[in-house]
C-alpha positions in Angstrom: -25.1 10.4 22.5 -26.9 8.8 19.5 -27.0 10.3 16.2 -29.0 9.7 13.1 -29.0 6.0 12.1 -27.3 4.7 15.4 -24.3 6.9 15.1 -22.9 7.1 18.4 -21.1 10.5 19.1 -20.0 11.2 22.6 -21.2 15.1 23.9 -21.3 15.5 20.2 -23.7 18.3 20.6 -22.7 19.9 23.4 -19.3 20.6 22.4 -20.0 21.3 18.6 -20.6 25.0 19.3 -17.6 25.5 21.5 -15.3 23.5 18.7 -16.2 25.9 15.9 -14.7 28.3 18.0 -11.7 26.7 19.6 -10.2 24.6 16.8 -11.4 22.0 13.8 -10.0 19.2 16.7 -11.1 20.5 20.3 -13.4 18.1 21.8 -12.5 15.2 19.4 -8.5 15.3 20.2 -8.8 12.3 22.6 -10.6 10.1 19.8 -8.0 11.5 17.1 -5.2 10.9 19.1 -6.4 7.1 19.9 -6.6 6.4 16.2 -3.4 8.2 15.4 -1.5 6.5 17.6 -3.3 2.9 16.7 -2.0 3.7 13.1 1.2 4.7 14.2 1.9 1.3 16.1 0.4 -0.6 13.3 2.8 1.3 10.6 5.9 0.5 13.1 4.5 -3.3 12.9 4.0 -3.4 9.4 7.3 -2.0 8.6 9.3 -4.1 11.2 8.0 -7.0 8.7 8.5 -5.3 5.4 12.0 -3.8 5.8 14.2 -6.8 6.0 12.0 -9.4 4.9 14.2 -10.1 1.5 17.3 -10.1 3.6 15.4 -12.4 6.1 14.5 -14.7 3.6 17.6 -14.2 1.5 19.9 -15.5 4.0 21.6 -19.1 4.3 19.1 -20.1 7.0 16.1 -20.0 4.1 17.9 -19.6 1.0 15.7 -17.9 -1.2 16.9 -16.0 -4.3 16.8 -12.1 -4.2 14.2 -12.1 -6.8 12.3 -14.9 -4.9 12.4 -12.8 -1.4 11.3 -9.4 -3.4 8.3 -11.2 -5.3 7.2 -12.6 -1.6 7.3 -9.3 -0.1 5.2 -7.8 -3.0 2.9 -10.6 -3.1 2.2 -9.6 0.6 1.9 -6.2 -0.3 0.0 -6.4 -2.8 -2.4 -8.8 -0.6 -2.5 -6.0 2.0 -4.1 -3.6 -0.5 -6.2 -6.3 -2.5 -7.9 -7.0 0.7 -8.7 -3.9 1.0 -12.5 -3.7 -0.5 -13.2 -6.8 2.1 -12.2 -5.1 4.7 -14.6 -2.1 3.6 -17.4 -4.4 2.4 -17.2 -6.4 6.1 -17.4 -2.8 7.8 -20.0 -1.5 5.9 -22.2 -4.4 5.4 -21.5 -6.6 9.0 -19.6 -5.0 11.4 -19.2 -1.3 11.3 -15.8 0.2 11.3 -14.7 -0.1 14.9 -15.6 -3.8 15.3 -13.9 -4.5 11.8 -10.8 -2.6 12.7 -10.6 -4.4 16.5 -11.3 -7.6 14.6 -8.4 -7.2 12.1 -5.9 -6.3 14.8 -6.8 -9.6 16.5 -5.8 -11.6 13.1 -2.9 -9.3 12.7 -1.4 -10.5 15.9 -2.0 -14.1 15.4 -0.3 -14.0 11.9 2.3 -11.9 13.4 3.6 -14.7 16.0 4.5 -16.7 13.0 7.6 -14.4 12.3 9.5 -14.8 15.9 8.8 -18.6 15.6 10.2 -18.6 12.3 13.4 -16.8 13.7 14.0 -19.0 16.5 16.0 -22.3 15.9 13.7 -24.8 17.9 10.2 -23.6 16.6 11.6 -23.0 13.0 12.3 -26.8 12.9 9.1 -27.4 14.1 7.3 -25.7 11.8 9.5 -26.3 8.8 11.4 -29.7 9.3 15.4 -29.9 9.7 17.6 -28.5 7.5 18.5 -30.7 5.1 22.4 -30.5 3.5 22.1 -29.3 -0.2 24.4 -30.7 -2.5 26.6 -27.5 -4.3 26.8 -27.6 -8.1 28.7 -25.2 -10.0 25.8 -24.4 -12.8 28.6 -22.3 -14.8 30.8 -25.7 -15.7 30.0 -27.6 -19.0 28.8 -31.2 -17.9 29.7 -34.2 -19.9 26.7 -34.9 -21.8 25.9 -31.5 -22.9 22.9 -30.9 -20.1 22.5 -28.8 -17.2 21.8 -30.4 -14.0 21.0 -27.3 -12.1 17.1 -26.4 -11.2 15.6 -23.3 -12.8 15.2 -21.5 -9.6 16.4 -21.7 -5.9 14.8 -23.8 -3.1 12.5 -21.9 -0.6 12.7 -23.2 2.9 9.8 -22.6 5.0 7.5 -21.3 2.3 4.5 -23.0 3.4 4.7 -21.2 6.9 6.2 -17.8 5.8 3.0 -17.4 3.5 0.8 -19.0 5.8 2.2 -15.9 8.2 2.3 -13.3 5.5 -1.2 -14.3 4.1 -2.7 -13.3 7.9 -0.9 -10.3 8.6 -1.9 -9.1 5.2 -5.7 -9.9 5.9 -5.7 -8.2 9.2 -3.4 -5.1 7.4 -6.0 -4.9 4.5 -8.8 -4.7 7.1 -6.9 -2.0 9.3 -6.2 0.1 5.9 -9.8 -0.2 4.5 -11.5 1.1 7.7 -9.0 3.4 10.1 -8.6 5.9 7.4 -12.8 6.8 7.0 -13.0 6.1 10.2 -10.7 8.5 11.6 -11.9 11.5 9.2 -15.4 10.4 10.6 -14.1 12.0 13.8 -14.0 15.4 12.4 -16.2 15.3 9.5 -18.7 17.6 10.7 -16.3 20.4 11.2 -16.0 20.6 7.3 -13.4 19.9 4.4 -10.7 21.7 6.4 -10.6 19.9 9.2 -10.8 16.4 7.0 -7.8 17.7 5.1 -5.8 18.5 8.5 -6.8 15.4 9.5 -5.1 13.4 6.4 -2.0 15.7 6.8 -1.5 14.3 10.3 -2.5 11.1 9.7 0.1 10.7 7.0 2.8 12.0 9.6 2.0 9.8 12.0 2.3 6.6 9.4 5.9 8.3 8.8 6.8 8.8 12.5 5.3 5.0 13.0 7.8 4.1 10.0 10.9 5.8 11.3 10.7 4.2 14.5 10.4 1.1 13.0 13.2 1.5 10.3 15.5 3.2 13.0 15.0 0.9 16.0 13.4 -2.1 14.6 15.8 -2.7 11.3 18.7 -2.4 13.3 18.0 -4.7 16.0 17.1 -7.4 12.8 20.1 -6.9 11.1 22.7 -6.9 13.9 21.1 -8.2 17.0 18.7 -11.0 15.6 15.5 -11.4 13.8 13.8 -13.1 16.9 14.4 -10.0 18.7 13.5 -7.9 15.6 10.2 -9.7 14.5 9.2 -9.8 18.8 9.3 -6.1 19.0 6.6 -5.3 16.4 4.4 -8.3 17.4 4.0 -6.2 20.7 3.2 -3.1 18.9 0.1 -5.0 17.5 -0.4 -5.7 20.6 -0.3 -2.3 22.0 -2.5 -0.9 19.1 -5.2 -3.9 19.7 -5.5 -2.1 23.4 -5.3 1.3 22.5 -7.8 1.0 20.2 -10.4 -1.2 22.4 -9.9 1.8 25.3 -10.6 4.6 22.9 -14.3 3.1 21.8 -15.7 5.4 24.8 -14.8 8.7 22.9 -14.9 7.4 19.5 -17.8 8.6 17.1 -18.8 5.4 15.3 -21.4 4.3 13.1 -23.6 1.1 12.6 -23.3 -0.7 9.4 -25.8 -0.1 6.9 -25.3 -1.7 3.9 -22.1 -2.1 1.4 -21.9 -0.2 -2.0 -20.3 -3.4 -3.1 -23.4 -5.2 -2.5 -25.2 -3.1 -4.3 -22.9 -3.3 -7.4 -23.4 -6.8 -7.2 -27.3 -6.3 -7.2 -27.1 -4.0 -10.0 -25.3 -6.4 -12.1 -27.5 -9.4 -11.0 -30.6 -7.7 -11.7 -29.3 -6.2 -15.1 -28.3 -10.0 -16.6 -31.8 -11.5 -14.7 -33.6 -8.5 -16.8 -31.8 -9.3 -20.0 -32.9 -12.9 -19.8 -36.5 -12.0 -18.9 -36.2 -9.7 -22.3 -34.8 -12.3 -24.4 -37.6 -14.7 -23.5 -40.1 -12.5 -24.8 -41.7 -13.4 -28.0 -40.8 -11.0 -30.9 -43.8 -8.7 -31.9 -46.4 -6.4 -31.0 -45.8 -4.5 -27.8 -43.0 -7.1 -26.7 -40.7 -5.7 -28.9 -41.9 -1.5 -27.7 -40.8 -2.3 -23.9 -37.5 -4.1 -24.9 -36.4 -0.9 -27.1 -37.3 1.3 -25.1 -35.4 -0.4 -22.1 -32.5 -1.4 -24.3 -31.8 2.6 -24.1 -31.4 2.7 -20.8 -28.6 2.7 -19.1 -27.6 -0.2 -16.7 -27.9 2.2 -13.9 -31.0 3.7 -14.8 -32.8 0.4 -15.4 -32.2 -0.5 -11.7 -34.3 2.9 -10.7 -37.4 2.0 -8.6 -38.7 4.8 -11.0 -38.3 1.7 -13.6 -39.4 -1.1 -11.2 -35.9 -2.0 -10.3 -34.5 -2.5 -6.6 -32.7 0.7 -5.9 -33.6 3.8 -4.8 -32.7 7.2 -7.0 -30.2 8.0 -4.7 -28.4 4.9 -4.5 -28.2 4.4 -7.8 -26.8 8.0 -8.3 -24.3 7.4 -5.6 -22.9 4.5 -7.4 -22.3 6.4 -10.9 -20.1 8.2 -8.7 -18.2 4.9 -8.0 -17.8 4.4 -11.9 -16.5 7.9 -12.6 -13.9 7.6 -9.6 -12.6 4.2 -10.6 -10.8 5.2 -13.8 -8.7 7.7 -11.9 -7.9 5.1 -8.9 -6.7 2.7 -11.7 -4.6 5.3 -13.5 -2.6 5.3 -10.2 -1.7 1.7 -10.5 1.9 1.9 -12.3 2.4 4.7 -9.3 2.3 1.8 -6.9 4.5 -0.7 -8.9 7.2 2.0 -8.5 6.7 3.2 -4.8 6.9 -0.4 -3.4 10.3 -0.8 -5.1 11.4 0.9 -2.2 11.3 -1.9 0.3 12.0 -4.5 -2.5 14.7 -4.1 -5.4 15.6 -0.9 -3.7 16.9 -3.0 -0.6 18.5 -5.7 -2.9 20.7 -3.0 -4.8 21.4 -1.7 -1.5 23.1 -4.8 0.0 25.2 -4.7 -3.4 26.4 -1.6 -2.6 29.1 -0.4 0.1 27.5 0.1 3.4 29.8 1.6 6.3 30.4 0.1 9.5 29.0 1.7 13.1 31.5 1.4 16.2 30.0 -0.7 18.5 30.7 -1.5 22.2 30.6 -5.5 21.4 32.9 -7.7 19.9 30.9 -7.8 16.4 31.1 -4.5 14.1 27.4 -3.8 13.4 26.6 -2.3 9.9 24.6 0.3 8.8 21.0 -1.2 8.3 20.3 -1.2 4.3 16.6 -0.6 5.6 17.4 2.3 7.0 17.7 4.4 3.8 13.8 4.2 3.4 13.9 6.7 6.4 15.1 9.6 3.9 11.9 9.1 2.8 9.8 9.0 6.0 12.2 11.8 7.5 11.4 13.9 4.5 7.7 13.9 5.0 8.0 14.3 8.9 9.4 17.6 8.3 7.5 18.5 5.1 4.0 17.9 6.2 3.7 20.5 9.0 5.3 22.9 6.5 3.0 22.2 4.1 -0.3 22.0 6.5 0.9 25.1 8.5 2.5 27.3 6.0 2.5 26.9 2.5 -1.2 25.5 1.9 -2.8 28.7 3.9 -1.0 31.1 1.4 -1.8 29.3 -2.0 -5.5 29.1 -0.4 -5.5 32.6 0.2 -4.5 33.3 -3.0 -6.4 30.7 -5.0 -3.5 28.7 -5.9 -4.3 25.6 -3.7 -4.2 22.8 -6.3 -6.6 20.4 -6.7 -6.0 16.5 -5.5 -5.7 15.1 -8.9 -3.2 17.9 -10.0 -0.9 16.9 -6.8 -1.3 13.1 -8.2 0.2 14.1 -11.4 3.1 16.0 -9.9 3.5 12.8 -7.6 3.8 10.7 -10.4 6.7 12.6 -12.1 8.5 12.8 -8.9 8.5 8.7 -8.6 9.3 8.0 -12.3 12.0 10.4 -11.5 13.0 8.2 -8.5 12.9 5.2 -10.9 14.9 6.5 -13.2 17.5 7.8 -10.8 17.7 3.9 -9.5 18.4 2.9 -13.1 21.2 4.9 -13.7 23.0 3.7 -10.2 22.7 0.4 -11.0 24.2 0.8 -14.5 27.2 2.6 -12.6 27.2 -0.2 -10.1 27.4 -2.6 -12.9 30.0 -1.3 -14.7 32.3 -1.4 -11.5 31.7 -5.0 -10.3 33.1 -6.1 -13.1 36.3 -4.4 -12.3 36.7 -4.9 -8.8 34.0 -6.5 -5.8 34.3 -6.4 -1.8 32.6 -8.9 0.2 30.4 -7.6 3.0 28.5 -9.6 5.9 25.1 -8.0 6.3 22.8 -10.1 8.9 25.1 -13.2 8.5 25.2 -13.0 4.8 28.1 -12.6 2.6 27.1 -10.2 -0.3 29.6 -9.6 -3.1 29.2 -5.8 -3.6 30.3 -3.1 -5.8 32.8 -0.8 -4.3 30.1 2.4 -4.4 28.8 3.9 -1.3 25.3 3.1 -0.3 24.6 7.0 0.0 24.3 7.1 -4.1 21.0 5.6 -3.3 19.7 9.0 -1.1 18.5 10.7 -4.2 16.1 8.1 -5.1 14.7 8.0 -2.0 13.9 11.8 -1.4 12.5 11.7 -5.0 10.1 9.1 -3.9 9.3 11.1 -0.3 8.5 13.8 -2.3 6.4 12.1 -4.6 4.4 10.9 -1.4 3.7 14.0 -0.3 1.7 14.7 -3.4 0.6 11.7 -4.6 -0.4 9.7 -1.7 -1.7 12.1 0.6 -3.5 13.9 -2.5 -5.1 10.4 -3.1 -6.4 9.3 0.2 -8.0 12.9 0.1 -9.4 12.4 -3.3 -11.0 8.7 -2.3 -12.5 10.1 0.5 -13.7 13.6 -0.5 -14.9 12.2 -3.6 -17.1 9.3 -2.7 -20.7 10.2 -1.3 -21.0 9.7 2.4 -22.3 5.9 2.5 -19.7 4.7 0.0 -16.3 6.2 1.9 -15.1 2.9 3.1 -16.1 1.6 -0.2 -14.0 4.0 -2.5 -11.4 3.8 0.1 -11.3 0.1 0.0 -10.9 0.9 -3.9 -8.0 3.2 -3.4 -6.0 0.5 -1.5 -7.3 -2.2 -3.9 -5.6 -0.6 -7.0 -2.3 0.2 -5.0 -2.3 -3.8 -4.3 -2.5 -4.6 -8.2 0.3 -2.1 -8.4 2.3 -4.5 -5.9 1.1 -7.7 -8.0 2.2 -6.1 -11.1 5.7 -5.5 -9.6 5.9 -8.8 -8.6 4.7 -10.1 -12.3 7.2 -8.0 -14.1 9.7 -9.3 -11.7 8.6 -13.0 -12.2 8.9 -12.2 -16.3 12.1 -10.6 -16.2 13.6 -13.3 -14.3 12.6 -16.0 -17.0 15.8 -17.6 -18.6 14.9 -15.7 -22.2 15.0 -12.6 -20.7 17.4 -12.9 -17.6 17.2 -9.6 -16.3 16.7 -10.8 -12.5 18.1 -14.3 -12.3 21.5 -15.3 -13.7 20.2 -19.1 -13.1 23.8 -20.0 -12.3 24.5 -17.8 -9.2 21.3 -17.8 -7.4 20.6 -14.8 -5.2 23.8 -12.8 -6.7 22.7 -9.6 -9.1 26.0 -9.3 -10.4 25.3 -10.6 -13.5 21.8 -9.7 -13.5 20.3 -6.6 -15.2 18.5 -4.8 -12.4 18.9 -1.4 -14.5 16.9 -2.3 -17.5 14.2 -3.2 -14.9 14.0 0.3 -13.1 14.2 2.0 -16.5 11.2 -0.3 -17.4 9.0 1.0 -14.6 10.3 4.4 -15.5 8.9 4.5 -18.9 5.9 2.4 -17.9 5.3 5.4 -15.2 5.9 8.1 -17.9 3.0 6.8 -20.3 0.7 6.6 -17.7 1.1 10.1 -16.3 0.3 11.1 -19.6 -3.2 9.4 -19.5 -3.8 10.2 -15.9 -3.8 13.7 -17.1 -6.5 12.7 -19.9 -8.4 10.8 -17.1 -8.3 13.6 -14.4 -9.4 16.5 -16.8 -11.8 14.4 -18.0 -13.1 14.0 -14.5 -12.7 17.7 -13.7 -15.1 18.6 -16.4 -17.6 15.7 -15.3 -17.6 17.0 -11.7 -18.0 20.3 -12.8 -20.6 20.0 -14.7 -22.5 17.8 -12.2 -21.8 20.9 -9.6 -22.6 23.5 -12.0 -19.4 25.2 -11.4 -17.3 26.4 -14.6 -13.9 24.2 -15.0 -11.7 27.1 -14.6 -12.4 27.9 -11.6 -12.2 24.4 -9.7 -8.4 24.5 -8.3 
């Protein structure tokens, strides 16, 4: 069935009346199910890459320093989010969301193939060259001439191939991320905001189910069996996701590309610059000055309206003005993502230097508890609490008029993620005190780590706090980005939401690089690469907590201002908005 502007909605009109009586998802279960399954498989593949990448690169085969491996992962995750606006533009301006998702899954699959190849000795030697012996230097010992002969950082083997694979996967993830969320919401958007809210709850539930399957199975295989099989499984997940989404084309509600908001933003900027040049070229005096003065009083957006001889319609300009109001709220989330991404990087690095228990195994070689499994505390908590929130808590709060706005929920999430970073800092301080007295050698993934005699379970609180923060901040952020955006700009706003998430990841990578400098030395001892026992990771965690605390105060100011502007625009008193 063809809807307005070429929108394809299979049997939409015939089922609408029955659906309103039967439930929010009646008649759309196949389409929603295909979207949720695709996202589940894609997330399983994504976490299959990220969960043990630090361990993979930190091993003797590649020899990356712990901070270097963490930076690589932060850069990768930043790319997956920073590329989201491009993915949104690609869908809105050229391909449409369905085709953009299919193309990105194909690119995703191509990049994933690099990791089983890097994990296998033969292909790795072909891609990176043979492993050359390196002379071991005792950088702690004084040299006769008083100079140090050690490098400032450890060499990184296979860096080009690794970053090429991460770049391809990152671009694929970015385009999927920007489009599959609004595409899934499109399947139920005509059922009202309640159906959209419920879809986002179950969409996020699928994300975390994929994470649990990946962290519970794939991470175990990577750490205890081998990285070749451990990276082959997520590659197969992407291939299956591609097939599932391709088969779902017959039941999806899809729209053709109808232009991108980012294209309109560039048109506004170009028109404004050209307009100023034209006014500046006019002679001073007489009527020319009057026209210039009148034009100078108009806003940049107002001068681009057709009523002022601009290139855009009134409605299009008003939608772009909404983008300017939403962007500061999304920008204020940047430090939240900086702390959030520590869960897969420095939190894992910390866990490798805590006492990790062995798991009884039928094999002759004992298996160890995967360090990445602690991330499952976050995912399991979300799986348990989202259905409770969706079925019980939210309906009760709504009946009593107490359901908080998405911005208020984001603020609560910021508070909990700040507490997580603070808890990690306290634990690291205790760990550093213990390693001064005694260390234990433990082998994780064929790498020997000098760990503190402190059980890894002490990390559980910081993961639980991040899980609680996700339920408030991340889900509410998705809901805000979709519902606050005009219909023609939902992909663009969703792209901006993920773009600022990527900025947060790059901020974390930049901070790691900064505190690894010799002048600071928090994250690199420069005498024993890969060993964080002589570093000050606790200072880094406390710095993140302080940044998030300051940003929380700023976000409260920005969100109150946004709510007031929106209330005035809707003609609703601010006090009545929840």
